[in-house]
Structures are given as structure tokens and as C-alpha cells.
C-alpha positions, -999 to +999 in steps of 0.1 A: +285-002-752+265-006-783+234+012-784+214-021-794+229-040-765+209-015-738+173-030-743+187-064-734+203-052-703+174-034-692+150-062-698+175-082-676+178-058-648+137-057-650+135-094-649+159-094-620+141-068-600+106-086-606+124-120-595+139-101-562+106-087-557+087-118-559+109-137-540+106-108-515+066-113-515+070-148-509+093-143-482+068-117-463+041-142-470+058-176-458+081-163-428+059-144-408+040-175-398+068-195-391+081-170-366+046-169-351+051-205-346+086-206-332+079-177-307+047-196-295+067-229-292+097-210-273+073-194-250+058-228-242+091-243-235+094-215-208+059-227-194+039-198-210+007-205-230+004-181-257-029-182-272-021-153-301+002-133-314+007-116-349+038-109-368+034-071-383+067-067-396+101-084-397+130-065-409+169-068-403+176-061-369+139-053-362+105-075-354+071-061-346+044-079-327+007-070-321-024-088-305+001-113-280-024-130-256-013-154-229-035-184-214-072-177-219-093-144-211-078-134-179-040-139-189-017-109-196-022-088-232+003-070-248-013-048-276+020-039-291+057-050-288+088-041-313+121-059-308+153-045-318+184-067-322+217-075-340+216-107-359+249-115-351+243-112-311+212-128-315+224-157-330+256-159-307+241-151-273+204-153-279+201-117-268+178-088-277+190-052-277+155-037-264+121-041-265+092-016-268+060-027-252+026-004-252-006-015-240+002-042-217-023-054-191-016-082-163-035-094-133-018-101-101-025-118-070-010-112-038-026-138-008-024-136+029+010-149+028+026-125+005+029-150-024+021-135-056+009-149-089-001-134-121-035-144-135-036-168-160-002-179-158+004-211-142+033-215-117+071-210-134+101-228-128+126-208-104+151-186-123+188-181-112+172-157-082+150-188-068+118-176-086+126-141-092+134-127-120+173-117-125+192-107-151+203-138-161+168-145-170+161-116-190+173-120-229+167-080-233+188-058-222+163-030-218+126-030-219+107+004-224+070-002-208+042+026-219+006+028-212+008-005-191-021-013-162-020-039-135-052-053-118-038-059-082-058-084-058-053-088-019-072-102+007-073-063+018-077-043-012-077-045-050-062-018-070-058-007-108-020+005-112-014+022-146+023+024-151+050+033-173+086+026-165+120+012-179+133-023-169+168-030-179+204-051-172+228-029-153+260-050-149+251-082-132+218-064-115+182-059-130+169-025-122+136-008-127+122+027-123+090+047-137+057+061-125+025+046-116-012+058-103-025+038-078-063+039-074-081+018-047-112+015-032-099+035-002-075+064-020-055+077-049-017+079-052+005+092-076+037+072-072+075+073-080+094+038-081+126+024-081+137-015-078+170-038-080+172-074-083+206-090-075+221-121-088+209-140-060+176-127-065+176-103-033+151-074-042+155-040-030+123-016-039+118+022-031+086+040-036+077+077-030+045+097-032+040+136-031+002+137-036-021+111-022-057+108-007-072+082+016-109+079+021-118+047+039-151+055+054-147+066+091-107+073+079-099+100+054-065+122+047-053+147+023-020+158+012-006+126+018+036+123+012+058+097+021+085+071+011+085+033+017+121+013+015+118-025+016+142-052+011+134-090+002+164-115+009+169-144-015+159-168+011+125-147+012+134-126+046+115-092+041+121-057+058+107-024+052+109+011+065+087+040+056+071+075+065+039+094+058+027+127+064-005+144+058-021+176+058-049+165+079-067+133+089-102+126+099-114+098+120-153+099+124-161+134+131-126+140+147-099+160+123-062+157+133-037+183+118+001+175+110-003+137+114+030+117+111+033+081+104+067+063+110+069+024+106+088-006+103+096-040+104+096-076+090+069-100+077+064-114+112+065-083+134+065-045+131+062-010+148+049+022+141+051+057+157+020+081+152+020+119+160-010+143+155-027+173+169-062+173+180-080+209+191-044+219+207-038+185+221-005+165+209-011+133+207+015+103+205+009+063+196+034+034+196+023+004+183+039-031+174+030-061+157+040-096+169+023-132+167-006-115+150-018-091+177-013-050+177+000-040+211-002+000+214+008+025+241-004+064+237-003+096+255-017+129+248-011+160+262-045+182+265-034+221+270-070+231+262-096+205+276-126+227+265-117+221+228-114+186+231-146+182+251-165+200+225-152+176+200-155+145+220-183+150+248-204+181+237-222+195+265-196+185+289-182+218+306-146+209+310-117+233+310-079+232+318-051+205+310-050+172+314-028+141+304-041+109+288-023+073+287-034+044+274-024+009+268-040-020+250-040-046+220-063-055+192-059-086+168-047-081+136-077-090+118-097-068+138-071-039+130-075-044+092-111-053+091-121-023+115-095+001+098-109+035+102-140+024+124-146+000+154-119-024+162-131-059+169-114-074+199-094-044+212-092-041+246-067-021+273-064+005+299-066+041+299-055+067+325-066+106+328-048+129+348-063+164+351-042+193+365-059+226+371-087+220+355-121+227+359-153+204+354-188+225+359-189+241+390-154+225+406-126+247+402-087+239+404-094+200+397-066+179+400-065+140+401-067+103+382-093+086+364-084+052+353-103+026+334-104-005+315-120-003+280-131-033+253-149-031+221-176-054+218-197-049+186-199-016+174-194-004+210-167+006+231-171+003+266-152+017+298-151+001+333-140+024+360-111+012+379-114+028+412-128+041+427-119+073+406-108+103+428-103+138+422-097+165+443-113+200+436-124+237+452-159+255+441-162+274+463-145+252+492-126+220+492-143+189+483-135+157+469-155+142+440-159+101+439-169+084+413-175+049+423-168+024+393-156-010+408-174-034+427-212-043+425-222-009+409-204-010+376-197+023+360-200+019+321-191+046+291-207+035+260-197+054+228-220+047+196-200+059+164-232+063+147-249+096+146-217+112+164-200+108+197-229+103+220-217+094+257-242+079+283-231+073+320-244+047+341-233+044+382-233+065+413-217+096+416-211+115+451-196+144+462-178+144+498-169+172+517-141+169+540-146+170+577-139+201+595-110+198+616 
């Protein structure tokens, strides 16, 4: 090649480079707004109004967005999203290989019937799963979620839930797994979760915690660990089961050790089994939920009446052993509103069977005390079903009769404020057996 021809070639190359650079600059200035417009239109066609988004980078196989805002001030927000795709697949299948989302926030509202809505987002048409997102509805193979936050509102509690996780298509199923930190007005918990949604829209959910605390006024617990497994059928039927255990649990001034709760049921009915220890007493409680009412049956084996009396009736001179049985019910609304405190509407019967006990000067006390109870306001009232009758010896055989039925009503009032104060009203008398 002649030497003098090189400057011409260099000028042609330089000119071509300038033209390519100018075309690239024009493309980068013109195309992003077009992409932004197309994305907003595509989301609007799916029923989602986008207030704003910005294309930060657009390269072959990669799109970076920022400042995504949905439906006004209370709609979902995404600080940054990066999509990775193959152009041929995107054009032929309409699918993206991977979406990396960071800094997402969303408000979720659950009503009393269990219906879920997203703050600021209108009702969307159901997908293949009848309103539940399925693999067929998701145009992305995998979504990685980082630094996300959900603000949850329910009729019972509110919660802020930071979470990280992965949502991906696996065969015909959609699967999610990750970690979350649940913080509510009544406690905190570190959670691990996994969920699967099949093509019909049935959902299986598993949640596990190994470190949780509860502080709900009169109810508190530490060292809580447990699990929950739930399933929602495509038709909407819900079933669930789970278990939770704690290092200790306090109700008002009473501290229970090694409490364990097992539970299960459906959206209309449920059951729970509670086991715990209190001052040497083993306590068991079975509860069922049906037609808006919680019914319960409980019993306690009191091996040391002195320790129990020191907690629930200070100043009473009790000793020995006893068995306590109780049955009753409480409306579900009263149970939820009075969780850890008084239970409005609770009522039932209680029986105390004493064996080889001591009450004050009476030794070898044995017998049964029965009463009915009802929660009225902040008070728990007990009315004797009797007469209450016990046999004892001190120092000679006597019979202690506590008249709680008839015109003279015996009433025991427990006032939760200021500790477990106990007052008695009624007539008591000791009968000595006639000499034979």
C-alpha cells in the first residue's frame, strides 16, 4: 500500500468512528425515553399504573431501571431493577432470564376475611391460578429480591417486614424462599420461609423461626422457636398446622416454664394444645375454634399447693397436692381483643380436687370444690356450685362446708391491676361430726 494513501484511510476510519459515535449518542438519547414509554404502556395494559421510572442503562441483553413508582404516594416503590435477557428469547417467548430488584417497598392489607390487597394498586384480573400469581403469569425465570420491605396491616396487628429472597420458575411451579425480620407491636421474630405455587394456583407455605420474642402487655415470652405449614387450595380452602415452644412465658405476674403450643385447622375451625409448668404444676389446655367461639378444656396437676398459692393467693396457707379441671368458652373477638389480659365474654366451670392437703389448721384435707366463672369487664367472677365440701382432720376429724349456692352467693373477684388480689364474700362454717 503506498504511503501517501494511508492518511486517506486514516481519515476514513476516523470519520466512520465519529459517525458511529454520533449515531450511538443519538441512539442513547432517543431510545431510553421510548423504552420508558413502552414499559409504562405495557404495565398499564396489565392494570398497573406507573407514576415514574427511569432507564439508567440499556445494553444488548441488559436493562437497568431506577425510581420505579406505582400508583401514587402509597403504591409500591423499587429503587433499582436490572433485567438480564437474551434478545432472541425475549422476542420469541417474551421472557426475561433474570431480574435483580433492590430497595423495594410495598404495603399489604389483610382484611378480617383473609383477603389480601396491595396498597395503591387496583384489583388485578386473575391469572392462571384464579387471582394467584403462577409460573405462567411470570415473564421472568428468576427474581432476586434484596433490601425489600413490606408494611403489613391487619385487623389485629401491624408489622414491618424487611426481607430478602428468590422467586423462580421450577418446571410448572413457582417457588419462593428467603429470610425476613418480622417486627410488630407485640413482638419480633427472625423468619425463614419457603413457598410453592402450582399451575392451578394452590399455595403451600412453610415458615420457621428460631429466635422470637413476644411482648403483648400482660403476655410475654422469650426464646420462642417454632414452625408453621399452611396450604391454600385453588378453590380458596385453607388448612394449617404448627408448633411453638418458648424458654418461658409470663401472663401478668405468673411465669410459666417450658410452654409448648401445637395448633392446626382451617379458615373456619381450628384447635390448639397448650402444655406448660407453673410452680411445679403441669398444666394442659385443649382449645377448639368453631362458629366464632373458642371452647376450651384444661387441667392442671398441682404437686405443690404451697408454691402455687404463693403466686395466685399470697397469704393463704395451702399445702399438699390437687387437681384442677376447667371447661368454658370465649367469643373469638373477645379472645383476640383480650389476648394476654382479661377475656370479655369468657364463661365456664372449674373444679378443684384436693388430696392429702393442708389449709391453715386443717390437715389431710381431701375433697372437691366446684364453681362457675364469668368475665365481666375487667373482673373474673366465680360463683360456688355446692355446697363446697371437704373432709379434713385438725386435730380431730372435721368437715369444712363452704356454702356457695342458694340465696347467699359466694363470689371470688380477681382484679388484674395491682397484682392478684383476692376477696371472699359468703358464709363459712366448720361442722364437727356427731359422736356415735
